C-alpha positions as CSV (number, residue, x, y, z in Angstrom):
1,X,8.9,13.6,-8.4
2,X,10.4,15.8,-11.7
3,X,9.0,18.6,-13.1
4,X,7.9,16.4,-16.6
5,X,5.2,14.3,-13.8
6,X,3.6,17.0,-12.7
7,X,3.2,18.6,-16.0
8,X,1.5,15.8,-16.8
9,X,-0.3,15.4,-14.0
10,X,-1.3,18.6,-14.3
11,X,-2.7,18.8,-17.9
12,X,-4.7,15.2,-17.2
13,X,-6.6,17.1,-15.1
14,X,-7.5,19.5,-16.9
15,X,-8.4,16.9,-19.7
16,X,-10.3,15.1,-17.2
17,X,-12.3,18.1,-15.7
18,X,-13.4,19.9,-18.9
19,X,-14.7,16.1,-20.8
20,X,-16.4,15.6,-17.4
21,X,-18.1,19.5,-17.7
22,X,-19.0,18.5,-21.2
23,X,-20.4,15.2,-20.1
24,X,-23.1,17.0,-17.3
25,X,-24.0,19.5,-19.4
26,X,-25.2,16.8,-21.4
27,X,-27.9,16.6,-18.3
28,X,-29.5,19.5,-20.3
29,X,-32.2,19.4,-23.2
30,X,-30.1,20.6,-26.6
31,X,-30.0,18.6,-29.9
32,X,-29.3,15.7,-31.6
33,X,-25.6,17.4,-33.0
34,X,-24.6,19.5,-29.4
35,X,-25.3,16.2,-28.0
36,X,-23.2,14.0,-30.3
37,X,-20.1,16.9,-29.7
38,X,-20.4,16.7,-26.6
39,X,-20.3,13.4,-25.5
40,X,-18.2,12.6,-27.7
41,X,-15.8,15.1,-27.4
42,X,-16.3,14.8,-23.6
43,X,-15.4,11.2,-23.7
44,X,-12.3,11.1,-25.5
45,X,-11.2,13.7,-23.1
46,X,-12.1,12.2,-20.1
47,X,-10.1,9.6,-21.9
48,X,-6.9,11.1,-22.4
49,X,-6.7,12.3,-19.5
50,X,-7.2,9.3,-17.2
51,X,-4.7,7.5,-19.5
52,X,-2.2,10.5,-19.1
53,X,-2.5,10.7,-15.2
54,X,-1.5,6.5,-16.1
55,X,1.3,7.6,-17.8
56,X,2.4,10.2,-15.7
57,X,2.1,8.0,-12.5
58,X,3.7,4.6,-14.2
59,X,6.5,7.4,-15.1
60,X,7.0,8.6,-12.0
61,X,7.5,5.1,-10.2
62,X,9.3,4.1,-13.1
63,X,12.1,7.1,-11.6
64,X,11.8,6.4,-8.6
65,X,13.0,2.2,-9.1
66,X,15.6,4.2,-11.3
67,X,16.7,6.6,-8.4
68,X,16.2,3.7,-5.6
69,X,18.4,1.4,-7.6
70,X,21.0,3.9,-8.0
71,X,21.1,4.3,-4.7
72,X,21.7,1.1,-4.8
73,X,24.7,1.0,-6.5
74,X,26.7,4.4,-4.7
75,X,26.3,2.2,-1.8
76,X,27.6,-1.4,-2.8
77,X,24.0,-3.3,-2.7
């Protein structure tokens, strides 16, 4: 796995954790403005983390396919 994929997974985890933390903070009573901001930011951060993790998985799979193709071509298959 390349460094770029590892960094993408790390950033995705940070985004998802912050987003989940903001959504979990809504369990305490608070004003309507805070609820709106925490809900909007939490959902967007959580969604961003999920999408970035899916992109990192796709990048990892594509790089694995490329290395398999290069290996197969060098062997002569």
